Each structure stands twice: as C-alpha cells, then as structure tokens.
N, C-alpha and C positions, 0 to 999 in steps of 0.2 A: 608676479603674485606667487605667494607662498602656497604650501600644501598646508593649509590651515583649517581644513575640515569644514570649510564653508562650501556653500552650493556653487559659488562662483568657480573655485579651485578646480570643478569638473573640466572647466575649459583647459586647465592645464593637464589635466590627466589625458585627455584626447590628445593634446600637443605631445606628450611623453610617448603615448604609444604609438602615435603616428611617426616620431623620431625612430622608434626602435624598428618599424616595416621599411621606413626610408634607408635606413641605415644598413639593412640588409640582414638585421639579426634574424636566425633561422628559430623555430619553433621550440626546438630545445633550449637553447641560448636566452631564449626570452621567459621561459617557463617561469621562473622564480620573481622575475620583476613583475610579470603579468599577476600573478598571485596577489603580489603584495599590493599591486595597485588596485586590484580587485577587493581586497580586503578594506583598502582605503576607502574606496567608494562606499562599500557595505556601511564603514564607520560614520562616513558622512549622512547616510540614510538614518543610521541611528541617531546621531547627535543633532540632526537638523530636522527630520522627517517624523520621529518618532517610532521608528523601526526597532527592532530586537532581532538580534542573532539566534537563529534556530538550527538544529542539526536536522537536514533533510531524513524523511523516511526512505524506505527503499525505492518506492515508485519514484519520489521525487529526486532522489539519487541519479536513478535509472535516466529521468526525462532530461535532467538538467546537467547530468555529468560532472556535478560538483557534491562535496558531502555537505556543506552549510549555505545558508542564505540568510535572508532577513524576513521577517513577516511585520507588515505594515498594520497602523491600528485599526484599518478596515479588516484585517484578517488576509489579505493579498500576500503571497509570497513571492519574494522576487531574487533575482540569481544575480549578484553583482560582479563574482568573480566571472561567471560566463559571459557578460554582458562586455567586459573588459577584453575577455579574449577574444568575442566578435568583432569588437574594434580591431583587435590586431590582425584577425583574419581576412575580415572582408575590408576595413577601412570604409570611408565614405560617411557622409552626414546623417545617414541613416542608424549610423551603430555609434553617433555622437553620446558620450556618457553626459555632456551639459544639456543636450536635447532630452536624454532620459530621463534626468532631474525635472526638467521643464513639463513633460506629459506624464511623469507618474501619477500613477492612480494611488489613493488611500493614504497618502501623506497628509501630516496635521497642517492646517492652514498658515500658521504662523511658524517661525523658526523656534524650535526649543533651544535653550542653552545647555 
C-alpha cells in the first residue's frame, strides 16, 4: 500500500512509526521523519476529511506543542503532528493513526477529492 493520501494509508503510517520504534531510533534521530509523517497525516485529513491547515494560536501551541494543526469542517482543531509523535512515544493500538481516522469527529461524511 503506497502513501497515496488515502485514509487506508494511515495503516502504513502506523507501520512506519512502529518500525522506527522497534529499530531503536531515538527521539532526536526520529524527529524529522515523525514531523514529515505528521504532516502527511494532516494532509490526509485535508484531502479526505475536509480539514484545513491552521496556525495554532499561543494557547494552542502551548497545549499541543506544535505550531500548526488542522481545523475540521465542524470547527474542531486536531494535532496530527502530535498524534504521530504520541504513536512513536507510546505505541499501542490506542495511538493508532488508522484508529484516529476511524474515530475522528468533525470530518465530512464522504471522502473529498
């Protein structure tokens, strides 16, 4: 399965992050890859769920620990960069990016092109 910006590709993101963890990559060594994978997850939300990229305000930056995130059509704000980071730090099914998609509130009901 390629990284094709489909919702199904988030399973591959889980696999890639898990591979970094299992391979013993430390936090510093994984930083850029995790950032890029988080940006990819955010772009999946933009392309498939109707989200838009937003700059976080000071309070959101402090809360999420990231400068940007996405706003869903219903106004909810999500932090895909941090979600990928959580998968790396904690692992486990509760931090799955695929599960995140399946339980995501505020997305459009149908996939958008």
